[in-house]
C-alpha positions in Angstrom: 67.0 -4.4 -28.8 69.9 -6.7 -29.7 71.6 -9.5 -27.8 75.3 -10.5 -27.5 76.3 -13.8 -25.9 79.6 -13.7 -23.9 81.5 -15.6 -21.2 82.3 -13.9 -17.9 85.6 -14.3 -16.0 84.2 -17.6 -14.4 83.6 -19.0 -17.9 79.8 -18.9 -17.5 77.7 -17.9 -20.5 75.8 -14.7 -20.1 73.7 -12.5 -22.4 74.0 -8.8 -22.7 70.9 -7.0 -24.0 71.4 -3.6 -25.7 69.1 -0.7 -26.6 69.9 2.5 -28.4 68.2 5.8 -27.8 68.7 9.4 -29.0 69.5 11.9 -26.2 67.3 14.9 -26.9 69.7 17.3 -25.1 72.8 16.4 -27.1 71.1 15.0 -30.3 73.5 12.0 -30.0 72.7 8.3 -30.0 73.5 6.5 -26.7 73.4 2.9 -25.7 72.3 1.2 -22.5 72.7 -2.5 -21.6 71.7 -5.1 -19.0 73.2 -8.6 -18.4 71.0 -11.6 -17.7 71.8 -15.4 -17.4 69.4 -16.7 -20.1 68.1 -15.9 -23.5 64.5 -17.0 -23.2 61.3 -15.0 -24.1 60.8 -14.3 -20.4 64.4 -13.0 -20.1 63.9 -10.9 -23.2 60.8 -9.2 -21.8 62.6 -8.6 -18.5 65.5 -7.1 -20.3 63.2 -4.8 -22.4 61.6 -3.6 -19.2 64.9 -2.9 -17.5 66.3 -1.2 -20.5 63.3 1.1 -20.8 63.6 2.0 -17.1 67.3 2.8 -17.6 66.5 5.0 -20.5 63.8 6.9 -18.6 66.1 7.3 -15.6 68.9 8.7 -17.8 66.6 11.1 -19.6 64.9 12.4 -16.4 68.1 12.9 -14.4 69.7 15.5 -16.5 71.0 18.4 -14.4 71.4 21.9 -15.8 75.1 21.4 -16.2 74.5 18.4 -18.5 72.2 20.3 -20.8 73.5 21.5 -24.1 74.4 25.2 -24.1 73.7 27.3 -27.2 
C-alpha cells in the first residue's frame, strides 16, 4: 500500500491510499484506491481494510463475458 497526499477542489488536504493486485483472469496488474481525510495509523488500517474489500469484490464479480478467452 502507498499513500499520496493531495488537495481537493475545496483546497482541503486528503490522502489517497493505493494497492496493486494481479488479476488472475487477465494476468495484468490493476490498482484500487480509497480516499480518507487523515494519515494516521488508524486511517491506514481502515484504508487497508477497505482496499482488501474492494479487491475481493472485483475478483468475485467477474462475469463470463469479462473472463479471458483462449
